VOGU-3710 file (C-alpha; in Angstrom, 3 decimals, decimal comma):
1> mttphrawll> -0,172/0,034/0,082  1,453/3,565/-1,170  2,139/6,313/1,610  -0,604/8,201/-0,032  -3,265/5,958/1,075  -1,616/4,813/4,465  -2,161/8,749/5,845  -5,868/8,424/4,076  -6,216/5,985/6,590  -5,164/8,247/9,671
11> lpagasllvg> -7,897/10,766/8,586  -10,684/8,545/11,002  -8,243/8,320/13,614  -7,931/12,172/13,655  -11,309/13,127/13,288  -11,436/10,720/16,592  -9,173/12,692/18,213  -10,698/16,038/17,863  -14,296/15,022/18,537  -12,896/13,245/21,308
21> ldagllrmgv> -11,190/16,260/22,927  -14,170/17,850/22,158  -16,525/15,519/24,057  -13,683/15,334/26,475  -14,835/19,536/27,303  -18,273/19,008/27,318  -18,104/16,479/29,875  -15,618/18,377/32,086  -18,134/21,225/31,680  -15,692/23,163/29,636
31> papldaaalp> -17,088/25,343/26,296  -16,596/23,079/23,041  -16,814/24,101/19,580  -19,409/21,071/19,076  -22,031/21,161/21,927  -23,893/17,610/21,166  -25,646/16,007/24,106  -24,773/12,335/22,901  -20,502/13,526/22,895  -19,832/12,994/26,254
41> dvhgplmvlg> -20,946/9,153/26,185  -18,760/8,087/23,636  -15,482/10,222/24,807  -14,172/7,103/25,897  -14,226/4,690/22,961  -13,416/7,731/20,673  -9,817/8,191/22,195  -9,135/4,470/22,816  -10,672/2,154/19,646  -11,149/5,080/17,410
51> flgtlialer> -8,060/6,763/17,663  -5,405/4,509/19,556  -6,570/1,590/18,405  -6,984/3,311/15,049  -2,911/3,968/15,118  -2,192/0,557/16,870  -4,050/-1,326/14,016  -2,367/0,164/11,262  1,107/0,186/12,582  0,600/-3,964/12,842
61> avalraawgy> -1,015/-3,905/9,408  2,041/-2,066/8,271  3,983/-4,987/10,018  1,920/-7,538/8,264  2,321/-7,131/4,781  -0,727/-7,703/3,928  -3,557/-6,038/2,271  -6,290/-7,649/4,492  -4,734/-6,801/7,581  -5,614/-2,979/6,717
71> aapvllglgg> -9,228/-3,282/7,410  -8,491/-3,312/11,135  -7,711/-0,022/10,842  -10,412/1,153/8,222  -12,944/-0,736/10,097  -12,047/0,899/13,682  -11,488/4,599/12,196  -14,926/4,239/10,512  -16,374/3,068/13,708  -14,940/6,091/15,347
81> valvapvppl> -16,628/8,608/12,562  -19,704/6,598/13,018  -20,117/7,248/16,710  -20,545/10,943/15,964  -22,360/10,611/12,494  -26,044/10,879/12,503  -26,422/6,904/11,718  -27,849/4,787/14,319  -25,589/4,567/17,470  -25,243/0,884/16,927
91> lgrmllldgt> -23,644/1,059/13,690  -20,448/2,398/15,360  -20,134/0,116/18,354  -20,985/-2,891/15,724  -17,505/-0,928/13,418  -15,994/-1,333/16,615  -16,254/-4,776/17,567  -15,627/-5,862/13,442  -12,159/-3,378/13,584  -11,384/-5,344/17,311
101> valvavlval> -12,009/-9,072/15,930  -9,936/-7,849/11,959  -6,921/-6,472/14,766  -6,779/-9,915/16,267  -7,007/-11,442/13,432  -3,626/-9,559/12,471  -1,854/-10,135/15,465  -2,752/-13,837/15,370  -1,291/-13,982/11,885  1,857/-11,940/12,900
111> wrrrrddevl> 2,695/-14,291/15,873  2,169/-16,853/13,561  5,424/-16,056/11,932  7,694/-16,222/14,820  5,362/-17,383/17,616  7,142/-15,007/19,830  5,772/-14,191/23,597  5,636/-10,704/22,998  3,592/-10,980/20,226  1,061/-13,095/21,835
121> vqvlaaclav> 0,933/-10,331/24,693  -0,535/-7,945/22,546  -2,866/-10,781/20,983  -4,425/-11,213/24,482  -4,691/-7,444/24,540  -6,639/-7,139/21,739  -9,151/-9,683/22,990  -9,503/-7,845/25,807  -10,462/-5,040/22,786  -12,989/-7,289/21,123
131> laalawvrve> -14,738/-7,926/24,729  -14,801/-4,247/25,611  -16,414/-3,626/22,249  -18,753/-6,207/22,841  -19,706/-5,542/26,287  -20,403/-1,850/25,252  -23,328/-2,405/23,282  -24,786/-3,741/25,994  -23,210/-1,472/29,094  -21,950/2,117/29,787
141> asvvvpllag> -19,050/2,998/28,533  -17,442/3,201/32,075  -18,054/-0,540/33,045  -15,653/-1,448/30,129  -12,857/0,828/31,500  -10,467/-1,807/33,111  -10,489/-4,030/29,651  -9,883/-0,751/27,492  -6,877/-0,298/30,114  -5,630/-3,342/30,026
151> fvvltiaaer> -6,050/-3,210/25,966  -3,764/-0,017/25,818  -1,196/-1,247/28,100  -0,451/-4,660/27,400  0,201/-3,903/23,851  2,300/-0,419/25,002  4,184/-3,202/27,368  4,770/-5,793/24,685  5,985/-3,296/22,756  8,163/-1,970/24,741
161> velarfhlpr> 9,751/-5,920/25,503  9,986/-6,168/21,862  12,122/-3,638/20,914  13,947/-4,097/23,716  14,338/-7,883/23,553  18,514/-7,643/23,272  18,464/-6,168/26,592  16,628/-8,815/28,645  17,245/-12,160/29,181  15,671/-14,596/26,724
171> tagttllwla> 13,023/-15,505/29,582  11,145/-11,929/29,151  8,842/-12,613/27,065  7,354/-15,685/29,249  7,007/-13,406/32,255  5,138/-10,876/30,354  2,937/-13,141/29,265  2,405/-14,520/32,636  1,770/-11,252/34,201  -0,609/-9,742/31,054
181> tglalaatwa> -2,320/-13,226/31,640  -3,100/-12,292/35,051  -3,967/-8,454/33,842  -6,500/-9,960/31,567  -8,285/-11,883/33,714  -8,276/-9,071/36,154  -9,838/-6,918/33,834  -12,494/-9,480/32,819  -13,294/-10,488/36,438  -13,863/-6,723/37,141
191> lvapgpgsra> -16,578/-6,924/34,776  -18,757/-9,577/36,230  -17,458/-8,255/39,947  -16,672/-4,780/39,747  -15,764/-4,646/43,610  -12,801/-7,311/43,396  -11,844/-7,309/40,134  -10,880/-3,523/39,976  -8,947/-3,933/43,044  -7,258/-7,109/41,728
201> fgvallalva> -6,579/-4,698/38,733  -5,092/-2,615/40,333  -2,651/-4,640/41,683  -2,079/-7,012/38,942  -0,704/-2,916/36,944  1,411/-2,551/39,636  2,972/-5,691/39,413  3,212/-5,310/35,534  5,177/-2,194/36,370  7,443/-3,330/38,590
211> wlaprdvarr> 8,807/-5,932/36,366  8,777/-3,959/33,416  9,993/-0,139/34,477  13,293/-1,474/35,772  14,438/-3,392/32,534  13,152/-0,990/30,416  16,102/0,459/28,607  14,990/4,177/28,954  16,479/3,981/32,263  19,558/4,381/30,771
221> tvrstglprf> 18,646/6,734/27,724  17,175/9,247/29,833  20,804/10,546/30,019  21,348/10,696/26,648  20,869/13,578/24,425  18,693/14,545/21,286  15,353/11,974/20,549  17,181/9,070/23,010  16,547/11,474/26,086  12,969/12,255/25,073
231> savamlagyg> 11,796/9,202/24,455  13,254/7,805/27,938  11,978/10,673/29,788  7,944/10,483/28,295  8,416/6,689/29,201  9,769/6,823/32,445  7,094/9,449/33,078  4,352/7,442/31,589  5,531/4,435/33,869  4,857/6,703/36,478
241> wltvagvawa> 1,563/7,540/35,876  0,733/3,992/35,310  1,902/3,717/39,245  -0,268/6,111/40,456  -3,182/4,599/38,450  -2,440/1,133/39,937  -2,383/2,539/43,467  -5,359/4,247/43,401  -7,266/0,971/41,212  -6,097/-0,935/43,975
251> vtgvpttraa> -7,444/1,130/46,841  -10,433/2,222/45,778  -12,167/-0,069/43,168  -14,823/1,046/41,738  -14,918/4,903/41,949  -17,695/6,456/43,460  -17,120/9,728/42,692  -16,615/11,372/39,247  -13,088/12,518/40,334  -12,079/9,177/41,343
261> hdllvhtvfl> -12,936/7,934/37,865  -11,384/10,746/35,934  -8,116/9,936/37,946  -8,169/6,531/37,108  -9,330/7,132/33,303  -6,907/9,861/32,880  -3,548/8,841/34,528  -4,263/5,551/33,110  -5,049/6,964/29,226  -3,332/10,355/28,806
271> gfamsmvlah> -0,523/9,906/31,652  0,779/6,808/30,863  -0,927/5,928/26,763  -0,078/9,163/25,462  3,214/9,337/26,550  3,915/6,424/24,912  2,420/7,673/21,884  4,336/10,810/21,934  7,647/8,663/22,867  7,373/6,314/20,004
281> apvilpsvlr> 5,852/8,518/17,505  9,445/10,030/15,583  10,355/6,125/15,199  6,552/4,811/14,431  5,191/7,315/12,002  8,011/7,453/9,802  7,564/3,572/9,140  3,734/3,973/8,615  3,870/6,566/6,484  7,570/6,434/4,376
291> rplpyrrvlw> 8,091/9,929/5,496  10,980/11,482/7,595  9,573/12,612/11,243  13,203/14,119/12,523  13,703/14,812/16,245  13,398/18,348/17,105  12,977/20,288/20,543  9,710/21,819/19,647  8,536/18,032/20,543  9,375/18,844/23,960
301> aplvvlhagl> 6,019/21,076/23,791  3,514/18,710/23,584  4,811/16,378/25,789  5,667/18,948/28,955  1,894/20,261/28,416  0,749/17,369/28,833  1,863/16,235/31,827  2,062/19,636/33,830  -1,896/19,860/32,493  -2,340/16,341/34,130
311> avrvcgdlvg> -0,712/17,357/37,611  -2,798/19,831/37,652  -5,922/17,941/36,501  -5,060/15,120/39,014  -4,289/17,693/41,779  -7,762/19,066/41,405  -9,861/15,635/41,604  -7,646/14,946/44,640  -8,507/18,338/46,670  -11,895/18,754/44,767
321> qtrlaqaggv> -11,603/22,282/43,166  -13,619/22,137/39,810  -12,042/24,618/38,237  -8,123/23,293/39,136  -9,541/19,989/37,179  -10,892/22,023/34,260  -7,965/24,129/33,745  -5,402/20,634/34,156  -8,532/19,509/31,498  -7,865/22,232/29,293
331> lttvallllp> -3,950/21,994/29,164  -3,538/18,526/28,706  -6,393/18,837/25,203  -4,085/21,709/24,189  -1,093/19,128/24,425  -2,790/16,068/21,970  -3,707/19,263/19,843  -0,327/20,165/19,663  1,061/16,503/19,073  0,054/16,521/15,235
341> ltaaasvalt> 0,952/20,360/14,514  4,415/19,726/16,060  4,751/16,342/14,097  3,216/17,771/10,811  5,885/21,344/11,390  9,529/19,145/11,979  7,977/17,217/8,342  7,482/20,117/6,967  10,810/21,385/7,996  12,747/18,240/6,912
351> vrhprsvpa> 11,108/18,683/3,325  12,180/22,464/3,008  15,251/21,945/4,552  16,450/18,445/4,633  19,840/19,337/5,727  18,803/20,806/8,901  17,804/17,685/10,076  19,109/16,875/13,747  21,686/13,989/14,182
//
């Protein structure tokens, strides 16, 4: 598939991001460009499956190098768009379900090539996404948060181990698989028994971070410069927020207030997931689009604003200050808008001044 075709596949993900951010502002009670009553209810699925899911599926389809593999990002992207389009709500949910099933098929095909444990963990993660999409047909989106969190966390953890296999012992993949199985079982348990299941999920998150973070090469590359240092800072900050989420889930179980729910959700999906997206963007996007995305210091802008905004938002949730939480939410929204802008600016500068690309 040519580069322009791949670029078109990113458009539905971008639409899900923009509308999802709009829905997030509405959930916080902040004025937003689009003010539809149904938008806040689809905020989570838009961001996790419509945006992150499409990016993950596209990257895996590129790795598979088979035309049928692109069905996964296409279905997930269309599902995100359908959630906010004037069509029956069930259509968007079914498209997302079909997209997650297609993603499982892509990952199984990748696993059959080398039968690596890291890819098997990604298969397990995608199965959680299938279960979340299936359950969302009948229940509210807030009920499937542990499943969606498990999908994102396990996918990223498997990618980290896969990329660092030469720095880890041979048993790392097997250890990750056992930890992933425990986390997946806890996320599924939280669906049928929210109280104990959610606490078990928090403990499983902490176990995964306690094993993975000390072994991540980011602990060494953070002392470097340029892109290695930028990526390392983003990854280590992500592990920090995932630790906060694990502790909060283990202690509180099912959140009983909106502030507690927001803290759990955004420490995982913003603090961890989006920080990891920023860390890997200069490496993953060129492989998908076949366009260079060199490191430039402007990439620090969305990273710094993201974590500063999330810290303000979490503080506001903890002390019960709605205005403070709203201010932090606006900052994280700005950070996510800065990500594509800074990436596009970096690519444009490279095209115009190819000799100015940093080493």
